[in-house]
C-alpha positions in Angstrom: -17.5 47.2 1.0 -15.9 47.7 -2.4 -17.5 46.0 -5.4 -15.1 43.5 -6.9 -15.4 42.1 -10.3 -15.3 38.3 -10.4 -13.5 36.2 -13.1 -14.0 32.8 -14.5 -11.2 30.5 -15.7 -11.6 29.6 -19.4 -11.4 25.9 -19.3 -10.9 25.8 -23.1 -7.8 27.8 -22.7 -5.9 25.4 -20.5 -3.3 23.1 -22.2 -4.3 19.7 -23.3 -4.0 17.1 -20.5 -3.8 19.9 -17.9 -2.6 19.6 -15.1 -0.5 16.6 -16.2 0.8 18.2 -19.4 4.3 19.1 -18.0 5.4 15.6 -17.4 6.1 12.9 -20.0 3.8 10.0 -20.6 6.6 7.7 -19.4 6.6 9.5 -16.1 2.9 9.1 -15.7 3.1 5.4 -16.7 5.6 4.7 -14.1 3.8 6.7 -11.4 0.7 4.7 -12.3 2.5 1.4 -12.1 4.0 2.3 -8.7 0.6 3.4 -7.3 -1.0 0.2 -8.7 1.7 -1.9 -7.0 0.9 -0.3 -3.7 -2.8 -1.2 -4.3 -1.7 -4.8 -4.8 0.3 -4.7 -1.6 -2.8 -3.7 0.2 -4.7 -6.7 -1.3 -1.8 -9.0 -0.4 -1.7 -7.8 3.2 -5.5 -8.4 3.5 -5.1 -11.9 2.2 -2.1 -12.5 4.5 -4.2 -11.3 7.5 -6.9 -13.7 6.4 -4.5 -16.7 6.1 -2.8 -16.0 9.4 -6.0 -15.5 11.4 -7.9 -18.4 9.7 -5.2 -20.9 10.7 -4.8 -20.2 14.4 -6.1 -23.1 16.5 -8.2 -22.1 19.5 -9.2 -24.1 22.6 -12.9 -25.1 22.3 -13.8 -22.5 25.0 -12.4 -19.6 22.9 -13.7 -20.5 19.4 -16.9 -18.6 19.6 -15.3 -15.3 20.9 -12.5 -15.6 18.3 -15.1 -16.1 15.5 -17.1 -13.1 16.7 -14.0 -10.9 16.5 -12.8 -12.4 13.2 -15.5 -11.1 10.8 -15.1 -7.4 11.7 -11.3 -7.8 11.4 -11.7 -9.3 7.9 -14.1 -6.6 6.9 -11.6 -3.9 7.9 -8.9 -5.7 5.9 -11.0 -4.9 2.8 -11.0 -1.1 3.3 -8.4 -0.1 5.9 -5.7 2.2 4.7 -2.2 0.7 4.2 -0.8 1.7 7.7 -3.7 -0.1 9.5 -3.3 -3.1 7.3 0.4 -3.3 8.2 -0.5 -3.1 11.9 -3.2 -5.8 11.6 -0.7 -8.0 9.6 2.0 -7.6 12.3 -0.5 -8.4 15.0 -1.8 -11.5 13.1 1.8 -12.7 12.5 2.8 -12.2 16.2 -0.3 -14.0 17.4 0.2 -17.0 15.1 2.0 -19.9 16.9 3.5 -21.2 13.7 4.7 -17.9 12.2 8.3 -18.5 11.0 9.6 -15.2 9.7 12.5 -14.2 11.9 12.9 -10.6 10.7 9.2 -9.6 11.2 10.2 -6.3 12.8 12.4 -5.4 9.8 9.7 -6.3 7.4 7.1 -4.2 9.3 9.6 -1.3 9.4 10.1 -1.5 5.6 6.3 -1.7 5.1 5.8 1.4 7.2 8.4 3.3 5.2 6.7 2.3 2.0 3.4 3.5 3.3 4.8 6.9 3.9 6.0 7.0 0.3 2.7 5.6 -1.0 0.9 8.6 0.5 3.3 11.0 -1.3 2.9 9.3 -4.7 -0.9 8.9 -4.4 -1.7 12.3 -2.9 1.1 14.6 -3.9 0.5 17.4 -6.4 3.1 17.1 -9.1 5.1 20.3 -9.8 6.8 21.3 -13.0 9.8 19.0 -13.7 13.3 20.4 -13.8 15.7 20.1 -16.7 16.5 16.5 -15.7 12.8 15.6 -15.6 12.7 15.4 -11.8 9.8 16.8 -9.8 9.3 17.4 -6.2 5.6 16.7 -5.5 3.8 19.1 -3.1 2.9 16.9 -0.1 2.6 17.7 3.6 1.8 15.0 6.1 -0.3 15.3 9.3 2.8 16.3 11.3 3.3 19.2 8.8 6.4 17.6 7.4 7.1 18.6 3.8 8.3 16.0 1.2 11.4 17.4 -0.4 12.8 14.6 -2.6 13.0 14.9 -6.3 11.2 12.1 -8.2 11.9 10.9 -11.7 11.2 7.8 -13.7 14.1 5.9 -12.2 12.9 6.8 -8.7 9.4 5.5 -9.6 10.9 2.3 -11.1 13.0 1.6 -8.0 10.0 2.3 -5.8 7.8 -0.1 -7.7 10.5 -2.8 -7.6 11.0 -2.3 -3.9 7.2 -2.7 -3.3 7.2 -5.9 -5.3 9.9 -7.2 -2.9 7.7 -6.3 0.0 4.7 -8.1 -1.6 6.8 -11.3 -2.1 8.1 -11.1 1.5 4.5 -10.9 2.8 3.4 -13.8 0.6 6.4 -15.8 1.7 5.5 -15.2 5.4 2.4 -17.2 4.7 3.8 -19.9 2.3 6.8 -20.6 4.6 4.2 -21.9 7.1 3.2 -24.5 4.5 0.1 -22.6 3.5 -1.1 -21.8 0.0 -1.3 -18.1 -0.3 -5.0 -17.2 -0.7 -5.9 -16.6 -4.3 -2.7 -18.3 -5.6 -2.4 -21.7 -7.2 0.9 -22.5 -5.6 1.7 -25.4 -3.3 0.7 -25.6 0.3 -2.3 -26.4 2.4 -5.4 -24.5 1.2 -6.5 -22.0 3.8 -10.1 -21.8 2.7 -12.2 -24.1 0.4 -15.4 -22.9 -1.1 
């Protein structure tokens, strides 16, 4: 075996704010806002799951079993990844006898599309931007599909706005049933009182 000389990276020699130094502060601001909006979507889905599952009426003979299953489901809503939250929300909506949103499948489809993009934005490694300040993040999903879209500030702004639309639609799916969205101070029947 041949002796090889090892080398150490001089951390003092990397550019300030490395590895984020190649993008503008505006880019990072809008990426952060988009990511934070996805985090809020996860919280809203958890609250919607709570509202939908807390307001189902059960026959007396099924209450104990329903309650036993309810706590673990609510606990998962606190930490499950976005895709699992979407699935749990869809199931809770379909199982609620008073659920009123006609286009639930369309909403779930849009939520799943957003979840794919969320993974790219949160877990991608951002490459050097081109002359137009667009960057293709390095991201490969579990099916070995490579993300190839260029992302710029406008893309991030549109994404954030689209996720706000999804948040409002999820909240509306609860409030259209006459329920107050958990944690909000709007009109409707309160789902849970302390």
